[in-house]
MARLUM-45974 format. One record per residue (C-alpha): x, y, z; residue number from 1. Coordinates in nm, 4 decimals. Layout:
N
[[X,Y,Z],NUM] ...
//
This chain:
426
[[-4.0983,-2.3269,3.2750],1] [[-3.7803,-2.2764,3.4753],2] [[-3.8010,-2.3442,3.8464],3] [[-3.8759,-2.0636,4.0912],4] [[-3.6394,-1.9936,4.3777],5] [[-3.7841,-1.8847,4.7126],6] [[-3.6332,-1.5834,4.8824],7] [[-3.7410,-1.3463,5.1602],8] [[-3.9614,-1.0494,5.0814],9] [[-3.6625,-0.8216,5.0522],10] [[-3.4918,-0.7986,4.7131],11] [[-3.1623,-0.7205,4.5481],12] [[-3.1360,-0.3800,4.3860],13] [[-2.9909,-0.4330,4.0431],14] [[-2.7758,-0.1431,3.9383],15] [[-2.5749,-0.2815,3.6485],16] [[-2.6210,-0.5236,3.3597],17] [[-2.4578,-0.8558,3.4548],18] [[-2.2936,-1.0873,3.2067],19] [[-2.3830,-1.3892,3.4213],20] [[-2.6985,-1.3336,3.6233],21] [[-2.7670,-1.6849,3.7410],22] [[-2.8490,-1.7171,4.1119],23] [[-2.5529,-1.7184,4.3453],24] [[-2.5277,-1.7545,4.7217],25] [[-2.4338,-1.4635,4.9479],26] [[-2.6545,-1.2028,4.7771],27] [[-2.7146,-0.8754,4.9590],28] [[-3.0670,-0.7393,4.9878],29] [[-3.2058,-0.3898,4.9696],30] [[-3.4887,-0.2463,5.1795],31] [[-3.7624,-0.2565,4.9163],32] [[-4.0826,-0.2792,5.1038],33] [[-4.3520,-0.5145,4.9772],34] [[-4.6749,-0.3125,4.9711],35] [[-4.8803,-0.5775,4.8020],36] [[-5.0214,-0.7292,5.1236],37] [[-4.9260,-1.0804,5.0142],38] [[-4.8061,-1.2744,5.3174],39] [[-4.5069,-1.5080,5.2997],40] [[-4.1979,-1.5272,5.0810],41] [[-4.1891,-1.3938,4.7272],42] [[-4.0672,-1.6483,4.4712],43] [[-3.8260,-1.4790,4.2343],44] [[-3.7522,-1.5998,3.8836],45] [[-3.4083,-1.7486,3.8264],46] [[-3.1973,-1.6366,3.5346],47] [[-2.9700,-1.8472,3.3136],48] [[-2.6010,-1.7747,3.2496],49] [[-2.5195,-1.5316,2.9732],50] [[-2.3973,-1.8113,2.7496],51] [[-2.7417,-1.9672,2.7159],52] [[-2.9232,-1.8656,2.3951],53] [[-3.2685,-1.7121,2.3961],54] [[-3.5718,-1.8531,2.2166],55] [[-3.6445,-1.7347,1.8613],56] [[-3.8833,-1.6114,1.7495],57] [[-3.9379,-1.5079,2.1039],58] [[-4.0985,-1.1656,2.1298],59] [[-4.4736,-1.1294,2.1632],60] [[-4.5535,-1.3789,1.8874],61] [[-4.4126,-1.7266,1.8291],62] [[-4.4534,-1.9995,1.5703],63] [[-4.7387,-2.1790,1.7433],64] [[-4.9305,-1.8544,1.7527],65] [[-4.9062,-1.8126,1.3771],66] [[-5.0007,-2.1740,1.3136],67] [[-5.3204,-2.1198,1.5170],68] [[-5.3924,-1.7886,1.3479],69] [[-5.3475,-1.9196,0.9931],70] [[-5.5780,-2.2150,1.0594],71] [[-5.8478,-1.9866,1.1994],72] [[-5.8231,-1.7364,0.9128],73] [[-5.8597,-2.0172,0.6624],74] [[-6.2147,-2.0776,0.7905],75] [[-6.3150,-1.7262,0.6928],76] [[-6.5158,-1.6793,1.0121],77] [[-6.4638,-1.6213,1.3826],78] [[-6.2935,-1.3703,1.6050],79] [[-5.9459,-1.4230,1.4688],80] [[-6.0695,-1.3662,1.1147],81] [[-6.2338,-1.0437,1.2340],82] [[-5.9028,-0.9436,1.3927],83] [[-5.7235,-1.0163,1.0654],84] [[-5.9589,-0.7838,0.8819],85] [[-5.8853,-0.5199,1.1434],86] [[-5.5144,-0.5487,1.0658],87] [[-5.5455,-0.5505,0.6903],88] [[-5.7618,-0.2374,0.6974],89] [[-5.5030,-0.0366,0.8936],90] [[-5.3218,0.2279,0.6853],91] [[-4.9869,0.1336,0.8400],92] [[-5.0170,-0.2260,0.7154],93] [[-5.0221,-0.1412,0.3426],94] [[-4.7588,-0.2027,0.0783],95] [[-4.7542,0.1654,-0.0147],96] [[-4.6467,0.2695,0.3379],97] [[-4.3391,0.4929,0.3182],98] [[-4.1074,0.5345,0.6203],99] [[-3.9883,0.8705,0.7507],100] [[-3.6625,0.8037,0.9409],101] [[-3.4762,1.0915,1.1042],102] [[-3.1116,1.1364,1.1924],103] [[-3.1986,1.2675,1.5368],104] [[-3.5103,1.1321,1.7012],105] [[-3.6436,1.3988,1.9367],106] [[-3.8979,1.3658,2.2193],107] [[-3.8842,1.6611,2.4569],108] [[-3.7672,1.9141,2.2021],109] [[-3.7939,2.2946,2.2058],110] [[-3.6306,2.2700,2.5461],111] [[-3.3089,2.3604,2.7248],112] [[-3.1687,2.0171,2.6447],113] [[-3.2811,2.0127,2.2788],114] [[-3.3684,2.3347,2.0941],115] [[-3.5043,2.1556,1.7867],116] [[-3.8702,2.0537,1.7850],117] [[-4.0236,1.7109,1.8411],118] [[-4.0338,1.4568,1.5606],119] [[-4.1039,1.1403,1.7564],120] [[-4.4359,1.0786,1.5813],121] [[-4.2274,0.9566,1.2872],122] [[-4.0872,0.6793,1.5091],123] [[-4.4135,0.5600,1.6624],124] [[-4.5819,0.5537,1.3213],125] [[-4.2970,0.3687,1.1524],126] [[-4.2503,0.1186,1.4365],127] [[-4.6219,0.0390,1.4179],128] [[-4.5995,0.0017,1.0410],129] [[-4.2976,-0.2318,1.0578],130] [[-4.4735,-0.4486,1.3093],131] [[-4.8025,-0.4615,1.1197],132] [[-4.6333,-0.5310,0.7845],133] [[-4.4287,-0.8084,0.9506],134] [[-4.7503,-0.9602,1.0852],135] [[-4.9080,-0.9574,0.7397],136] [[-4.6059,-1.1457,0.6044],137] [[-4.5931,-1.3967,0.8868],138] [[-4.9614,-1.4749,0.8471],139] [[-5.0143,-1.4496,0.4694],140] [[-4.6688,-1.5582,0.3476],141] [[-4.6700,-1.2737,0.0960],142] [[-4.3071,-1.1656,0.0735],143] [[-4.4092,-0.8237,-0.0530],144] [[-4.5075,-0.7349,0.3036],145] [[-4.1776,-0.8722,0.4304],146] [[-3.9882,-0.6522,0.1870],147] [[-4.1797,-0.3456,0.2907],148] [[-4.1218,-0.4200,0.6615],149] [[-3.7489,-0.4601,0.5966],150] [[-3.7464,-0.1338,0.3983],151] [[-3.8837,0.0445,0.7065],152] [[-3.6404,-0.1236,0.9505],153] [[-3.3336,-0.0736,0.7328],154] [[-3.4232,0.2914,0.6709],155] [[-3.4207,0.3622,1.0432],156] [[-3.1073,0.1637,1.1191],157] [[-2.9139,0.3416,0.8403],158] [[-3.0432,0.6883,0.9149],159] [[-3.1110,0.7409,1.2867],160] [[-2.7960,0.8138,1.4863],161] [[-2.9216,0.9454,1.8203],162] [[-3.2101,1.0157,2.0477],163] [[-3.2419,1.3622,2.2026],164] [[-3.4697,1.5775,2.4145],165] [[-3.5493,1.6720,2.7710],166] [[-3.6189,1.3871,3.0170],167] [[-3.8953,1.2678,2.7819],168] [[-3.6212,1.1227,2.5611],169] [[-3.6241,0.8252,2.7963],170] [[-3.9861,0.7606,2.7049],171] [[-3.8833,0.7534,2.3405],172] [[-3.5962,0.5148,2.4209],173] [[-3.8330,0.2793,2.6031],174] [[-4.1490,0.2741,2.3981],175] [[-4.0008,0.2992,2.0497],176] [[-3.7081,0.0807,2.1542],177] [[-3.9209,-0.2164,2.2472],178] [[-4.1473,-0.1761,1.9423],179] [[-3.8643,-0.1537,1.6886],180] [[-3.6967,-0.4529,1.8556],181] [[-4.0107,-0.6647,1.8415],182] [[-4.0666,-0.5772,1.4775],183] [[-3.7122,-0.6858,1.4091],184] [[-3.7599,-1.0083,1.5988],185] [[-4.0609,-1.0945,1.3808],186] [[-3.8479,-1.0499,1.0695],187] [[-3.5343,-1.2309,1.1850],188] [[-3.6237,-1.5547,1.0036],189] [[-3.7019,-1.3832,0.6730],190] [[-3.4439,-1.5144,0.4255],191] [[-3.4584,-1.1959,0.2245],192] [[-3.3192,-0.9821,0.5093],193] [[-2.9497,-0.9672,0.4289],194] [[-2.7290,-1.0915,0.7112],195] [[-2.5269,-0.7727,0.7128],196] [[-2.8462,-0.5616,0.7278],197] [[-2.9882,-0.7666,1.0166],198] [[-2.6551,-0.7312,1.1980],199] [[-2.6588,-0.3530,1.1361],200] [[-3.0135,-0.3402,1.2736],201] [[-2.9142,-0.5282,1.5886],202] [[-2.6224,-0.2939,1.6328],203] [[-2.8496,0.0096,1.5879],204] [[-3.0729,-0.1115,1.8706],205] [[-2.7723,-0.1773,2.0916],206] [[-2.5994,0.1531,2.0338],207] [[-2.8858,0.4014,1.9917],208] [[-3.1609,0.2721,2.2236],209] [[-3.0122,0.0412,2.4823],210] [[-2.7647,0.2888,2.6334],211] [[-3.0502,0.5242,2.7242],212] [[-3.2645,0.2355,2.8594],213] [[-2.9767,0.1194,3.0813],214] [[-2.8907,0.4707,3.1893],215] [[-3.2469,0.5435,3.2928],216] [[-3.2892,0.2250,3.4919],217] [[-2.9608,0.2724,3.6764],218] [[-2.9639,0.6496,3.7348],219] [[-3.3215,0.7718,3.6716],220] [[-3.1828,1.0783,3.5050],221] [[-3.0257,1.1853,3.8334],222] [[-3.3579,1.2017,4.0168],223] [[-3.4571,1.0234,4.3371],224] [[-3.5684,0.6658,4.2869],225] [[-3.9435,0.7314,4.3206],226] [[-3.9642,1.0464,4.1067],227] [[-4.0617,0.8765,3.7791],228] [[-4.3934,0.7036,3.7455],229] [[-4.4121,0.3287,3.6829],230] [[-4.4686,0.3589,3.3089],231] [[-4.1278,0.5221,3.2593],232] [[-3.9459,0.2254,3.4105],233] [[-4.1729,-0.0284,3.2391],234] [[-4.1131,0.1101,2.8923],235] [[-3.7366,0.0900,2.9470],236] [[-3.7585,-0.2588,3.0977],237] [[-3.9572,-0.3750,2.7933],238] [[-3.6978,-0.2223,2.5627],239] [[-3.4064,-0.3877,2.7378],240] [[-3.5838,-0.7234,2.7325],241] [[-3.6873,-0.6937,2.3659],242] [[-3.3408,-0.5772,2.2536],243] [[-3.1879,-0.8650,2.4508],244] [[-3.4110,-1.1091,2.2636],245] [[-3.3442,-0.9460,1.9271],246] [[-2.9668,-0.9496,1.9729],247] [[-2.9623,-1.2831,2.1569],248] [[-2.7842,-1.1185,2.4495],249] [[-2.8875,-1.3049,2.7642],250] [[-2.7143,-1.0384,2.9793],251] [[-2.9635,-0.7764,2.8621],252] [[-3.2575,-1.0100,2.9037],253] [[-3.1397,-1.0908,3.2566],254] [[-3.0993,-0.7222,3.3317],255] [[-3.4690,-0.6661,3.2493],256] [[-3.5850,-0.9748,3.4429],257] [[-3.3893,-0.8740,3.7510],258] [[-3.4991,-0.5116,3.7473],259] [[-3.8612,-0.6099,3.7007],260] [[-3.8574,-0.8096,4.0188],261] [[-3.5798,-0.6406,4.2214],262] [[-3.5329,-0.2871,4.0897],263] [[-3.5733,0.0097,4.3185],264] [[-3.7823,0.2213,4.0819],265] [[-4.1582,0.2188,4.0322],266] [[-4.1265,-0.0274,3.7434],267] [[-4.0556,-0.3040,3.9924],268] [[-4.3642,-0.5228,3.9565],269] [[-4.4368,-0.4929,4.3295],270] [[-4.4250,-0.1174,4.3049],271] [[-4.6075,-0.0830,3.9713],272] [[-4.8782,-0.2932,4.1305],273] [[-4.8971,-0.1003,4.4531],274] [[-5.1428,-0.2858,4.6697],275] [[-5.3377,-0.6118,4.6491],276] [[-5.6864,-0.5986,4.7986],277] [[-5.6891,-0.9613,4.8918],278] [[-6.0550,-1.0123,4.9790],279] [[-6.1710,-0.8663,4.6489],280] [[-5.9009,-1.0289,4.4351],281] [[-5.8089,-0.6873,4.2922],282] [[-5.4769,-0.5018,4.2799],283] [[-5.4298,-0.1246,4.2774],284] [[-5.1720,0.0277,4.0386],285] [[-4.9093,0.2841,4.1326],286] [[-5.0593,0.5272,3.8825],287] [[-5.4269,0.4675,3.9705],288] [[-5.4388,0.7884,4.1710],289] [[-5.2724,0.9869,3.8937],290] [[-5.5089,0.9294,3.5987],291] [[-5.6601,0.6345,3.4185],292] [[-5.4793,0.6884,3.0898],293] [[-5.1462,0.6249,3.2547],294] [[-5.2825,0.3481,3.4802],295] [[-5.4070,0.1679,3.1733],296] [[-5.0686,0.2242,3.0045],297] [[-4.9062,0.0501,3.3031],298] [[-5.1372,-0.2506,3.2384],299] [[-5.0352,-0.2473,2.8709],300] [[-4.6670,-0.2630,2.9630],301] [[-4.7145,-0.5255,3.2336],302] [[-4.8820,-0.7504,2.9786],303] [[-4.6133,-0.6848,2.7170],304] [[-4.3328,-0.7706,2.9572],305] [[-4.5125,-1.0803,3.0894],306] [[-4.5863,-1.2126,2.7378],307] [[-4.2278,-1.1637,2.6165],308] [[-4.0929,-1.3347,2.9281],309] [[-4.3435,-1.6195,2.8953],310] [[-4.1983,-1.7068,2.5536],311] [[-3.8566,-1.7221,2.7157],312] [[-3.9797,-1.9611,2.9813],313] [[-4.0339,-1.7105,3.2601],314] [[-4.3741,-1.6829,3.4269],315] [[-4.4226,-1.3269,3.5459],316] [[-4.7899,-1.3672,3.4852],317] [[-4.7968,-1.5961,3.7870],318] [[-4.5582,-1.3863,3.9937],319] [[-4.6680,-1.3189,4.3511],320] [[-4.9948,-1.5088,4.3262],321] [[-5.1020,-1.3790,3.9817],322] [[-5.0883,-1.0162,4.0821],323] [[-5.0993,-0.8983,3.7172],324] [[-5.4425,-1.0609,3.6791],325] [[-5.5612,-0.8841,3.9942],326] [[-5.4350,-0.5534,3.8546],327] [[-5.6072,-0.6122,3.5235],328] [[-5.9329,-0.6940,3.7008],329] [[-5.9026,-0.3743,3.9053],330] [[-5.8282,-0.1579,3.6030],331] [[-6.1019,-0.3119,3.3890],332] [[-6.3622,-0.3031,3.6656],333] [[-6.3116,0.0714,3.7184],334] [[-6.2562,0.1851,3.3605],335] [[-6.4660,-0.0489,3.1478],336] [[-6.7372,-0.1831,3.3788],337] [[-6.7505,0.1578,3.5529],338] [[-6.7891,-0.0034,3.8918],339] [[-6.6362,0.1058,4.2202],340] [[-6.3082,-0.0432,4.3371],341] [[-6.1395,-0.0442,4.6782],342] [[-5.8721,0.2108,4.7546],343] [[-5.5536,0.2144,4.9590],344] [[-5.4044,0.5540,5.0221],345] [[-5.0815,0.6017,4.8270],346] [[-4.7978,0.8375,4.9153],347] [[-4.6218,0.9514,4.5958],348] [[-4.2772,1.0525,4.7169],349] [[-4.1436,1.3033,4.4637],350] [[-3.8017,1.3516,4.6172],351] [[-3.8517,1.6300,4.8744],352] [[-4.2282,1.6338,4.8369],353] [[-4.4879,1.3757,4.9313],354] [[-4.8241,1.3880,4.7550],355] [[-5.1028,1.1803,4.9093],356] [[-5.3419,1.0082,4.6729],357] [[-5.6448,0.9649,4.8915],358] [[-5.8802,0.8342,4.6225],359] [[-5.8671,0.6826,4.2792],360] [[-5.8480,0.9371,4.0001],361] [[-6.1522,0.9861,3.7746],362] [[-5.9415,1.1683,3.5142],363] [[-5.9572,0.9821,3.1774],364] [[-6.1797,0.7146,3.3263],365] [[-6.2909,0.4782,3.0554],366] [[-5.9572,0.4914,2.8727],367] [[-5.9522,0.2088,2.6178],368] [[-5.6371,0.0463,2.4928],369] [[-5.6028,-0.2754,2.2922],370] [[-5.4500,-0.4726,2.5786],371] [[-5.7040,-0.7037,2.7364],372] [[-5.7125,-1.0004,2.5016],373] [[-5.3465,-1.0810,2.5682],374] [[-5.3982,-1.0830,2.9436],375] [[-5.7383,-1.2651,2.9314],376] [[-5.6061,-1.5301,2.6988],377] [[-5.3179,-1.6183,2.9272],378] [[-5.5174,-1.6497,3.2447],379] [[-5.8459,-1.7847,3.1120],380] [[-5.7232,-1.9984,2.8201],381] [[-5.3668,-2.1023,2.9030],382] [[-5.4295,-2.1347,3.2790],383] [[-5.8037,-2.1926,3.3049],384] [[-5.8558,-1.9105,3.5542],385] [[-6.1469,-1.6744,3.5982],386] [[-6.0928,-1.3200,3.4658],387] [[-6.4408,-1.1659,3.4771],388] [[-6.3674,-0.7963,3.4342],389] [[-6.0792,-0.8473,3.1975],390] [[-6.3082,-1.0576,2.9766],391] [[-6.5659,-0.7796,2.9871],392] [[-6.3052,-0.5246,2.8837],393] [[-6.1873,-0.7518,2.6038],394] [[-6.5392,-0.7896,2.4694],395] [[-6.6080,-0.4181,2.4814],396] [[-6.2883,-0.3363,2.2927],397] [[-6.3488,-0.6037,2.0272],398] [[-6.1926,-0.6214,1.7771],399] [[-5.8672,-0.4845,1.9084],400] [[-5.6658,-0.2828,1.6637],401] [[-5.3213,-0.1241,1.6852],402] [[-5.1316,0.1936,1.6078],403] [[-5.3441,0.4048,1.3739],404] [[-5.6777,0.2747,1.5029],405] [[-5.6881,0.4910,1.8145],406] [[-5.5566,0.8341,1.9108],407] [[-5.3183,0.9938,1.6622],408] [[-5.0994,1.0979,1.9574],409] [[-4.8422,0.8794,2.1242],410] [[-5.0986,0.7174,2.3544],411] [[-5.2597,0.5435,2.0572],412] [[-4.9254,0.3828,1.9709],413] [[-4.7762,0.2938,2.3091],414] [[-4.8876,-0.0698,2.2706],415] [[-4.8634,-0.2773,1.9532],416] [[-5.2133,-0.4178,1.9900],417] [[-5.4097,-0.6521,1.7587],418] [[-5.4918,-0.8777,2.0487],419] [[-5.8072,-1.0219,1.8888],420] [[-5.5985,-1.1490,1.5996],421] [[-5.2912,-1.2558,1.7904],422] [[-5.4056,-1.3882,2.1268],423] [[-5.7562,-1.5290,2.0822],424] [[-5.7454,-1.8966,2.1831],425] [[-6.0160,-2.1635,2.1791],426] 
//
């Protein structure tokens, strides 16, 4: 892993995408307050110059993962084999899947900003299908699945020209942006994807999705910095990171890395994870007082960003004394084990209004998403750490599926899933 550079608890507010984001002396610092109750300096992750290439494949899944998965499936038994059966049974992972691209992708339609109605379900279904089909090719070697995945990706790149809607369009840009980018990254080494088509796909991600991601992170749709909940920032951070990897643009990857640890919005890791209860080894999320569906979504996106960064040599899992693990333990203890957790009052500052969250929300308690195996596997298997409640949540959600296995609404597709298959380690 790259070295960590120690800085004071204050951080630089990144407002633009930098071509060369390596550390320089003389940086100015903002007044971002560290609410996590961790004493001492925060060690920020360095970034490389824009000329340094990124690792490929380097999204959520890399070559060593597929080597491990193939060997496990060959035995015909075990958790990974069960996870494989979960994937192959999904309707999105079939050769007969037909994409439904649209010229204008709308989330937040029938509104002042966009009179036409929503059609974003087409995007989250097709992104899930492209990813699942790509997985079937990477694991089985059957090029028929590669061809079907490419058909889906090319159809969107050649058809979709814009994203539209009310402020919810930024959710579409973030969540479908990172998913389409990761599906493309899986397929980048398929020899049957014509070079010109892959280039067109990269350009599509750069011109249709990235501008909205960047705009949101730098302007927050003209709202005050704390107006939007953490998941809005996190989706757009994940998209910028994934598109940077797909297009091999270090400047975009650096933009995501720097915002995640220095940004002023609630997607900053030290704001998304609002408070660390040190004695209990648990960490409260910014959205824990809102509802558990969104709090669990925040955990899904934290894991996604950390796993992508890990494959690029950046350890956000370990950032600020493994605060992501503490957040996972908190979320799993409350939602899956149904046990009490400590609470720190949170002031949600919605521009001119402050709303006090005086207790954790019980709304949507027990929300289950296929997110825990990824997080558990890193801490318990890669690092040999204890993750009691995360393990419990992983076991209770076994085997983890993906889009199409859960809610038919967007919440069932916000994370790509299939953790049992992809992240189970001995």
